[in-house]
C-alpha positions as a Markdown table, in Angstrom:
| # | Residue | x | y | z |
|---|---|---|---|---|
| 1 | Unk | 15.9 | 7.7 | -20.9 |
| 2 | Unk | 12.6 | 8.2 | -22.3 |
| 3 | Unk | 9.6 | 8.9 | -19.7 |
| 4 | Unk | 8.6 | 4.9 | -19.8 |
| 5 | Unk | 12.4 | 4.0 | -19.0 |
| 6 | Unk | 12.4 | 6.4 | -16.5 |
| 7 | Unk | 9.0 | 5.5 | -14.8 |
| 8 | Unk | 10.3 | 1.8 | -14.9 |
| 9 | Unk | 13.3 | 2.4 | -12.8 |
| 10 | Unk | 11.8 | 4.7 | -10.6 |
| 11 | Unk | 9.7 | 1.9 | -9.7 |
| 12 | Unk | 12.3 | -0.7 | -9.5 |
| 13 | Unk | 13.8 | 1.8 | -7.0 |
| 14 | Unk | 11.0 | 1.9 | -4.6 |
| 15 | Unk | 10.8 | -2.1 | -5.1 |
| 16 | Unk | 14.2 | -2.4 | -4.2 |
| 17 | Unk | 14.2 | 0.2 | -1.3 |
| 18 | Unk | 11.3 | -1.8 | -0.1 |
| 19 | Unk | 12.7 | -5.2 | -0.1 |
| 20 | Unk | 15.9 | -4.2 | 1.6 |
| 21 | Unk | 14.0 | -2.5 | 4.7 |
| 22 | Unk | 11.6 | -5.2 | 5.2 |
| 23 | Unk | 14.6 | -7.8 | 5.0 |
| 24 | Unk | 16.1 | -5.5 | 8.1 |
| 25 | Unk | 12.6 | -5.1 | 9.3 |
| 26 | Unk | 12.3 | -9.1 | 9.4 |
| 27 | Unk | 16.0 | -9.7 | 10.8 |
| 28 | Unk | 15.3 | -7.1 | 13.7 |
| 29 | Unk | 11.8 | -8.9 | 14.7 |
| 30 | Unk | 13.7 | -12.5 | 14.7 |
| 31 | Unk | 16.4 | -10.7 | 16.7 |
| 32 | Unk | 13.6 | -10.1 | 19.5 |
| 33 | Unk | 14.2 | -6.2 | 19.1 |
| 34 | Unk | 10.5 | -5.4 | 17.4 |
| 35 | Unk | 7.2 | -6.3 | 19.7 |
| 36 | Unk | 4.3 | -7.2 | 17.7 |
| 37 | Unk | 3.7 | -8.2 | 14.2 |
| 38 | Unk | 5.7 | -8.2 | 11.1 |
| 39 | Unk | 4.1 | -8.3 | 7.7 |
| 40 | Unk | 6.3 | -8.6 | 4.6 |
| 41 | Unk | 5.1 | -7.6 | 1.0 |
| 42 | Unk | 8.0 | -9.8 | -0.4 |
| 43 | Unk | 6.6 | -10.4 | -4.3 |
| 44 | Unk | 4.1 | -7.7 | -4.0 |
| 45 | Unk | 6.4 | -4.8 | -4.7 |
| 46 | Unk | 5.8 | -4.0 | -8.3 |
| 47 | Unk | 2.0 | -4.4 | -7.7 |
| 48 | Unk | 2.4 | -2.2 | -4.7 |
| 49 | Unk | 4.6 | 0.7 | -6.6 |
| 50 | Unk | 3.1 | 0.9 | -9.6 |
| 51 | Unk | -0.2 | 1.8 | -8.0 |
| 52 | Unk | 1.2 | 4.5 | -5.9 |
| 53 | Unk | 3.3 | 6.1 | -8.8 |
| 54 | Unk | 0.2 | 6.7 | -11.2 |
| 55 | Unk | -1.0 | 9.0 | -8.4 |
| 56 | Unk | -0.3 | 12.6 | -7.9 |
| 57 | Unk | 1.2 | 13.5 | -4.4 |
| 58 | Unk | -0.4 | 16.3 | -2.9 |
| 59 | Unk | -3.7 | 15.6 | -4.5 |
| 60 | Unk | -4.8 | 12.5 | -3.9 |
| 61 | Unk | -5.8 | 9.7 | -1.2 |
| 62 | Unk | -3.8 | 6.3 | -1.2 |
| 63 | Unk | -4.6 | 3.9 | 1.9 |
| 64 | Unk | -2.1 | 1.2 | 1.8 |
| 65 | Unk | -2.3 | -2.4 | 4.0 |
| 66 | Unk | 0.3 | -4.3 | 5.5 |
| 67 | Unk | 2.5 | -5.3 | 2.3 |
| 68 | Unk | 2.4 | -2.2 | 0.8 |
| 69 | Unk | 5.8 | -0.7 | 1.8 |
| 70 | Unk | 7.0 | 0.1 | -1.7 |
| 71 | Unk | 3.5 | 1.8 | -2.3 |
| 72 | Unk | 4.1 | 3.5 | 0.5 |
| 73 | Unk | 7.3 | 5.1 | -0.1 |
| 74 | Unk | 6.4 | 5.5 | -3.3 |
| 75 | Unk | 3.8 | 8.0 | -2.5 |
| 76 | Unk | 5.9 | 9.6 | -0.5 |
| 77 | Unk | 6.2 | 8.5 | 3.2 |
| 78 | Unk | 9.3 | 8.7 | 4.6 |
| 79 | Unk | 11.8 | 5.4 | 5.2 |
| 80 | Unk | 11.9 | 7.0 | 9.1 |
| 81 | Unk | 8.3 | 6.8 | 9.4 |
| 82 | Unk | 8.6 | 3.1 | 9.1 |
| 83 | Unk | 11.6 | 2.6 | 11.0 |
| 84 | Unk | 10.6 | 4.7 | 13.8 |
| 85 | Unk | 7.0 | 2.9 | 14.3 |
| 86 | Unk | 8.1 | -0.7 | 13.9 |
| 87 | Unk | 10.8 | 0.4 | 16.7 |
| 88 | Unk | 8.6 | 2.2 | 19.2 |
| 89 | Unk | 10.3 | 6.0 | 19.0 |
| 90 | Unk | 8.1 | 8.4 | 20.1 |
| 91 | Unk | 9.3 | 10.5 | 16.9 |
| 92 | Unk | 7.2 | 8.5 | 14.9 |
| 93 | Unk | 4.0 | 9.3 | 12.8 |
| 94 | Unk | 2.1 | 7.7 | 15.7 |
| 95 | Unk | 4.3 | 8.2 | 18.3 |
| 96 | Unk | 5.0 | 4.8 | 19.4 |
| 97 | Unk | 1.3 | 3.8 | 19.9 |
| 98 | Unk | -1.2 | 1.7 | 17.8 |
| 99 | Unk | 1.3 | -1.6 | 17.5 |
| 100 | Unk | 3.6 | -1.2 | 14.9 |
| 101 | Unk | 1.5 | -1.2 | 11.2 |
| 102 | Unk | -1.2 | 1.2 | 11.8 |
| 103 | Unk | 0.8 | 4.6 | 10.9 |
| 104 | Unk | -0.3 | 7.1 | 8.2 |
| 105 | Unk | -0.2 | 10.6 | 7.8 |
| 106 | Unk | -3.5 | 12.1 | 7.2 |
| 107 | Unk | -2.6 | 15.3 | 6.1 |
| 108 | Unk | -0.4 | 14.1 | 3.5 |
| 109 | Unk | -3.5 | 12.0 | 1.8 |
| 110 | Unk | -2.6 | 8.7 | 3.9 |
| 111 | Unk | -4.9 | 7.8 | 5.9 |
| 112 | Unk | -3.4 | 5.2 | 9.0 |
| 113 | Unk | -4.2 | 1.8 | 8.4 |
| 114 | Unk | -6.9 | -0.2 | 10.1 |
| 115 | Unk | -6.7 | -4.0 | 10.4 |
| 116 | Unk | -10.0 | -5.1 | 9.8 |
| 117 | Unk | -9.9 | -6.4 | 6.5 |
| 118 | Unk | -12.0 | -4.1 | 3.9 |
| 119 | Unk | -12.5 | -1.3 | 6.2 |
| 120 | Unk | -9.9 | 1.2 | 4.4 |
| 121 | Unk | -12.5 | 1.1 | 1.2 |
| 122 | Unk | -15.3 | 2.7 | 3.0 |
| 123 | Unk | -12.7 | 5.0 | 5.0 |
| 124 | Unk | -11.4 | 6.1 | 1.3 |
| 125 | Unk | -14.9 | 6.5 | 0.1 |
| 126 | Unk | -15.8 | 9.0 | 3.0 |
| 127 | Unk | -12.9 | 10.7 | 2.2 |
| 128 | Unk | -13.8 | 11.3 | -1.4 |
| 129 | Unk | -17.2 | 12.3 | -0.3 |
| 130 | Unk | -15.9 | 15.1 | 2.1 |
| 131 | Unk | -13.9 | 16.3 | -0.7 |
| 132 | Unk | -17.0 | 16.4 | -3.0 |
| 133 | Unk | -19.1 | 18.1 | -0.1 |
| 134 | Unk | -16.5 | 20.9 | -0.1 |
| 135 | Unk | -16.4 | 21.7 | -3.9 |
| 136 | Unk | -12.8 | 20.1 | -4.4 |
| 137 | Unk | -12.6 | 18.0 | -7.7 |
| 138 | Unk | -9.9 | 16.0 | -9.3 |
| 139 | Unk | -9.2 | 13.7 | -6.3 |
| 140 | Unk | -8.5 | 9.8 | -6.6 |
| 141 | Unk | -8.8 | 7.5 | -3.8 |
| 142 | Unk | -7.2 | 4.2 | -3.9 |
| 143 | Unk | -6.6 | 1.2 | -1.5 |
| 144 | Unk | -5.2 | -2.2 | -1.1 |
| 145 | Unk | -6.7 | -5.4 | -0.3 |
| 146 | Unk | -6.1 | -8.8 | -0.2 |
| 147 | Unk | -8.3 | -11.8 | -2.1 |
| 148 | Unk | -9.1 | -13.0 | 1.2 |
| 149 | Unk | -10.5 | -9.6 | 2.4 |
| 150 | Unk | -13.0 | -9.1 | -1.1 |
| 151 | Unk | -15.1 | -12.1 | 1.5 |
| 152 | Unk | -15.7 | -9.4 | 3.7 |
| 153 | Unk | -18.9 | -7.8 | 4.7 |
| 154 | Unk | -16.8 | -4.3 | 5.0 |
| 155 | Unk | -15.7 | -4.7 | 1.3 |
| 156 | Unk | -19.2 | -5.6 | -0.2 |
| 157 | Unk | -20.7 | -2.8 | 1.6 |
| 158 | Unk | -18.3 | -0.5 | 0.1 |
| 159 | Unk | -18.0 | -1.5 | -3.0 |
| 160 | Unk | -21.4 | -0.9 | -3.6 |
| 161 | Unk | -21.3 | 2.6 | -2.3 |
| 162 | Unk | -18.3 | 3.4 | -4.0 |
| 163 | Unk | -20.2 | 2.2 | -7.0 |
| 164 | Unk | -23.6 | 4.2 | -6.7 |
| 165 | Unk | -21.9 | 7.3 | -5.5 |
| 166 | Unk | -19.6 | 6.7 | -9.0 |
| 167 | Unk | -16.6 | 7.9 | -6.9 |
| 168 | Unk | -13.5 | 8.2 | -8.2 |
| 169 | Unk | -12.0 | 5.1 | -6.4 |
| 170 | Unk | -9.2 | 2.5 | -7.9 |
| 171 | Unk | -9.3 | -0.6 | -5.6 |
| 172 | Unk | -5.4 | -2.7 | -6.1 |
| 173 | Unk | -6.7 | -6.3 | -5.2 |
| 174 | Unk | -3.5 | -8.4 | -4.3 |
| 175 | Unk | -4.6 | -11.8 | -5.4 |
| 176 | Unk | -1.4 | -14.1 | -3.4 |
| 177 | Unk | -3.5 | -16.9 | -3.5 |
| 178 | Unk | -4.0 | -17.3 | 0.0 |
| 179 | Unk | -6.2 | -15.3 | 2.8 |
| 180 | Unk | -3.6 | -16.6 | 5.5 |
| 181 | Unk | -3.6 | -20.2 | 4.8 |
| 182 | Unk | -6.7 | -20.4 | 2.9 |
| 183 | Unk | -6.3 | -21.0 | -0.9 |
| 184 | Unk | -8.5 | -19.3 | -3.7 |
| 185 | Unk | -10.8 | -22.5 | -4.3 |
| 186 | Unk | -12.4 | -22.3 | -0.7 |
| 187 | Unk | -12.3 | -18.1 | -0.5 |
| 188 | Unk | -14.8 | -17.8 | -4.2 |
| 189 | Unk | -16.9 | -19.5 | -6.8 |
| 190 | Unk | -16.4 | -16.9 | -9.6 |
| 191 | Unk | -14.2 | -18.2 | -12.0 |
| 192 | Unk | -12.1 | -15.4 | -12.0 |
| 193 | Unk | -11.9 | -12.6 | -9.2 |
| 194 | Unk | -12.1 | -9.8 | -11.3 |
| 195 | Unk | -15.8 | -11.0 | -12.1 |
| 196 | Unk | -16.6 | -9.4 | -8.8 |
| 197 | Unk | -16.3 | -6.2 | -10.3 |
| 198 | Unk | -18.6 | -6.5 | -12.7 |
| 199 | Unk | -21.3 | -7.5 | -9.7 |
| 200 | Unk | -21.1 | -3.7 | -8.6 |
| 201 | Unk | -21.0 | -2.0 | -11.9 |
| 202 | Unk | -17.1 | -1.5 | -11.7 |
| 203 | Unk | -14.6 | -1.7 | -14.3 |
| 204 | Unk | -12.3 | -4.6 | -13.9 |
| 205 | Unk | -8.9 | -5.1 | -15.0 |
| 206 | Unk | -6.2 | -8.3 | -14.4 |
| 207 | Unk | -2.7 | -8.1 | -14.6 |
| 208 | Unk | 0.4 | -10.1 | -14.0 |
| 209 | Unk | 1.6 | -8.8 | -10.4 |
| 210 | Unk | 5.2 | -10.1 | -10.9 |
| 211 | Unk | 5.5 | -7.7 | -14.0 |
| 212 | Unk | 6.2 | -3.8 | -13.2 |
| 213 | Unk | 5.8 | -3.0 | -16.6 |
| 214 | Unk | 2.4 | -4.3 | -17.0 |
| 215 | Unk | 1.4 | -3.0 | -13.9 |
| 216 | Unk | 2.3 | 0.6 | -14.5 |
| 217 | Unk | 0.6 | 0.3 | -17.7 |
| 218 | Unk | -2.8 | -1.2 | -15.9 |
| 219 | Unk | -2.6 | 1.2 | -13.2 |
| 220 | Unk | -2.1 | 4.3 | -15.6 |
| 221 | Unk | -5.3 | 3.5 | -17.3 |
| 222 | Unk | -7.5 | 2.4 | -14.0 |
| 223 | Unk | -6.2 | 5.9 | -12.5 |
| 224 | Unk | -7.0 | 7.9 | -15.8 |
| 225 | Unk | -10.4 | 6.4 | -16.2 |
| 226 | Unk | -11.0 | 7.4 | -12.2 |
| 227 | Unk | -10.1 | 10.7 | -12.2 |
| 228 | Unk | -12.0 | 11.4 | -15.7 |
| 229 | Unk | -15.5 | 10.4 | -14.3 |
| 230 | Unk | -15.8 | 6.2 | -15.0 |
| 231 | Unk | -16.4 | 5.8 | -11.4 |
| 232 | Unk | -14.6 | 2.9 | -9.6 |
| 233 | Unk | -11.9 | 0.6 | -10.8 |
| 234 | Unk | -10.6 | -2.5 | -9.5 |
| 235 | Unk | -7.4 | -4.2 | -10.6 |
| 236 | Unk | -6.8 | -7.7 | -9.7 |
| 237 | Unk | -3.1 | -8.7 | -9.6 |
| 238 | Unk | -2.5 | -12.0 | -9.7 |
| 239 | Unk | 1.4 | -13.0 | -7.4 |
| 240 | Unk | 2.1 | -15.0 | -4.8 |
| 241 | Unk | 3.2 | -14.0 | -1.6 |
| 242 | Unk | 7.0 | -15.6 | -1.2 |
| 243 | Unk | 6.6 | -15.8 | 2.5 |
| 244 | Unk | 4.5 | -16.5 | 4.8 |
| 245 | Unk | 1.7 | -14.8 | 6.3 |
| 246 | Unk | 3.5 | -12.7 | 8.7 |
| 247 | Unk | 7.6 | -13.1 | 9.6 |
| 248 | Unk | 6.2 | -15.7 | 12.4 |
| 249 | Unk | 5.1 | -17.9 | 9.7 |
| 250 | Unk | 6.8 | -20.4 | 7.5 |
| 251 | Unk | 4.3 | -20.6 | 4.7 |
| 252 | Unk | 4.5 | -24.5 | 4.8 |
| 253 | Unk | 1.3 | -24.6 | 3.4 |
| 254 | Unk | 2.2 | -23.1 | 0.0 |
| 255 | Unk | 2.7 | -26.0 | -2.5 |
| 256 | Unk | 6.1 | -26.3 | -4.1 |
| 257 | Unk | 4.4 | -26.7 | -7.2 |
| 258 | Unk | 2.8 | -23.4 | -7.0 |
| 259 | Unk | 5.6 | -21.9 | -6.2 |
| 260 | Unk | 7.3 | -23.0 | -9.5 |
| 261 | Unk | 4.8 | -21.2 | -11.5 |
| 262 | Unk | 5.2 | -17.7 | -12.9 |
| 263 | Unk | 2.8 | -16.6 | -9.8 |
| 264 | Unk | 5.9 | -17.5 | -7.7 |
| 265 | Unk | 8.3 | -15.6 | -10.0 |
| 266 | Unk | 10.3 | -12.7 | -7.9 |
| 267 | Unk | 9.2 | -9.5 | -9.2 |
| 268 | Unk | 12.4 | -7.5 | -8.4 |
| 269 | Unk | 14.2 | -9.9 | -10.1 |
| 270 | Unk | 12.4 | -9.8 | -12.8 |
| 271 | Unk | 12.5 | -6.0 | -12.9 |
| 272 | Unk | 16.2 | -6.0 | -12.3 |
| 273 | Unk | 16.7 | -8.4 | -15.3 |
| 274 | Unk | 14.4 | -6.1 | -17.3 |
| 275 | Unk | 16.5 | -3.1 | -17.0 |
| 276 | Unk | 19.5 | -5.1 | -17.9 |
| 277 | Unk | 17.8 | -6.4 | -21.3 |
| 278 | Unk | 16.5 | -2.8 | -22.1 |
| 279 | Unk | 20.0 | -1.1 | -21.3 |
| 280 | Unk | 17.7 | 1.0 | -18.9 |
| 281 | Unk | 21.0 | 0.3 | -16.4 |
| 282 | Unk | 24.3 | -1.2 | -16.6 |
| 283 | Unk | 25.1 | -3.9 | -13.8 |
| 284 | Unk | 27.3 | -1.6 | -12.2 |
| 285 | Unk | 24.7 | 1.1 | -11.8 |
| 286 | Unk | 22.6 | -1.5 | -10.4 |
| 287 | Unk | 24.6 | -2.5 | -7.7 |
| 288 | Unk | 25.2 | 0.9 | -7.0 |
| 289 | Unk | 21.7 | 1.2 | -6.5 |
| 290 | Unk | 21.7 | -1.8 | -4.1 |
| 291 | Unk | 24.6 | -0.8 | -2.0 |
| 292 | Unk | 22.4 | 2.9 | -1.7 |
| 293 | Unk | 19.4 | 1.1 | -0.8 |
| 294 | Unk | 21.7 | -0.8 | 2.3 |
| 295 | Unk | 23.2 | 2.1 | 3.4 |
| 296 | Unk | 19.9 | 4.6 | 3.4 |
| 297 | Unk | 18.2 | 1.4 | 5.3 |
| 298 | Unk | 21.0 | 1.2 | 8.0 |
| 299 | Unk | 20.8 | 5.0 | 9.0 |
| 300 | Unk | 17.3 | 4.7 | 8.9 |
| 301 | Unk | 17.0 | 2.0 | 11.7 |
| 302 | Unk | 20.3 | 3.7 | 13.6 |
| 303 | Unk | 18.1 | 6.7 | 13.8 |
| 304 | Unk | 15.4 | 5.2 | 14.9 |
| 305 | Unk | 16.7 | 3.1 | 17.6 |
| 306 | Unk | 18.5 | 5.9 | 18.9 |
| 307 | Unk | 15.1 | 7.9 | 19.5 |
| 308 | Unk | 13.1 | 8.2 | 23.1 |
| 309 | Unk | 10.8 | 6.2 | 23.7 |
| 310 | Unk | 7.2 | 7.4 | 24.6 |
| 311 | Unk | 7.4 | 8.9 | 28.4 |
| 312 | Unk | 3.9 | 7.8 | 29.7 |
| 313 | Unk | 3.9 | 11.0 | 32.1 |
| 314 | Unk | 4.6 | 13.4 | 29.6 |
| 315 | Unk | 2.3 | 11.7 | 26.6 |
| 316 | Unk | -1.3 | 14.2 | 26.2 |
| 317 | Unk | -2.9 | 10.6 | 24.1 |
| 318 | Unk | -4.6 | 13.0 | 22.1 |
| 319 | Unk | -4.7 | 11.6 | 18.7 |
| 320 | Unk | -2.1 | 12.3 | 16.2 |
| 321 | Unk | -4.4 | 13.3 | 13.2 |
| 322 | Unk | -6.6 | 15.7 | 15.9 |
| 323 | Unk | -5.0 | 18.6 | 13.8 |
| 324 | Unk | -6.1 | 17.6 | 10.5 |
| 325 | Unk | -9.6 | 16.6 | 12.0 |
| 326 | Unk | -10.5 | 19.7 | 13.2 |
| 327 | Unk | -9.3 | 21.6 | 10.4 |
| 328 | Unk | -11.3 | 19.3 | 8.0 |
| 329 | Unk | -14.4 | 20.0 | 9.9 |
| 330 | Unk | -13.7 | 23.4 | 10.3 |
| 331 | Unk | -13.5 | 23.9 | 6.5 |
| 332 | Unk | -16.7 | 21.6 | 5.8 |
| 333 | Unk | -19.7 | 23.3 | 4.7 |
| 334 | Unk | -21.7 | 21.7 | 7.3 |
| 335 | Unk | -19.9 | 22.9 | 10.0 |
| 336 | Unk | -20.9 | 25.7 | 12.2 |
| 337 | Unk | -19.7 | 27.7 | 15.2 |
| 338 | Unk | -20.4 | 31.0 | 17.0 |
| 339 | Unk | -18.6 | 33.2 | 14.5 |
| 340 | Unk | -20.3 | 31.4 | 11.6 |
| 341 | Unk | -24.0 | 31.0 | 13.3 |
């Protein structure tokens, strides 16, 4: 199997694992086993996984959002982190705190998600500038946002900064046609969402977000150009959220006519069929992958359900990233202490 086929197969693997895991998470939510919101990336897996696969683990920065389960795992997040966070385990990355979606591991290049839309772009910009101050180069920072989030002030401010500073930033805009229930024709007046990139002096791309192969091609180019010094890159993936805004929402406001268009295609089914058509996998191999994904999810959830819950009497309430933060500050050229003064 050549490298192109191998990358596609890896993308499909993470898409399948994310879909299987999120279906289990949704079932647990409806059974009353999960407290808080559940937001699924159904229909967005190809776009999310592609971006993460084009980044370099241990070198780059990836700041995913709530629908980026596929990208999170493709970038190296263990499945058990997801299960433990949703189920409130004291052994999870956030130790059973900060809701059930604000997980991250900054020391691994994945900052914890901030719910306020647009906020993660500025966070990644700050992380990139910090590395520049430390004399590090070659790092690409990537983050995701939805079409609705591009209308926020935080998005504008961060995009403007990234452009002025020529930061190696890649922004994936999942244009899923709705900001919660507000359609795109009530969100922006430009012809196409990618037109906003030109206003910031940013290179922009449009891709069919349901097509894994196309997404891998575009993100490979965008990440490469960002790393080569061409400044921020914005990739708009056109797709449709194949569920409501959250597990609590039935998505009844999405017209059936829109679901019947190419936007409403299921990226996982398309990728599966392409693997068969191109002889990159046999039917039995795909069925084995699906069975293995199901088993891995069951094991992760079962482990998280056996974990201890947080004990307020024993909790230090120290931020989980405090060690990473202190190390970063100590290594900063702007840091001074009694020994260095």
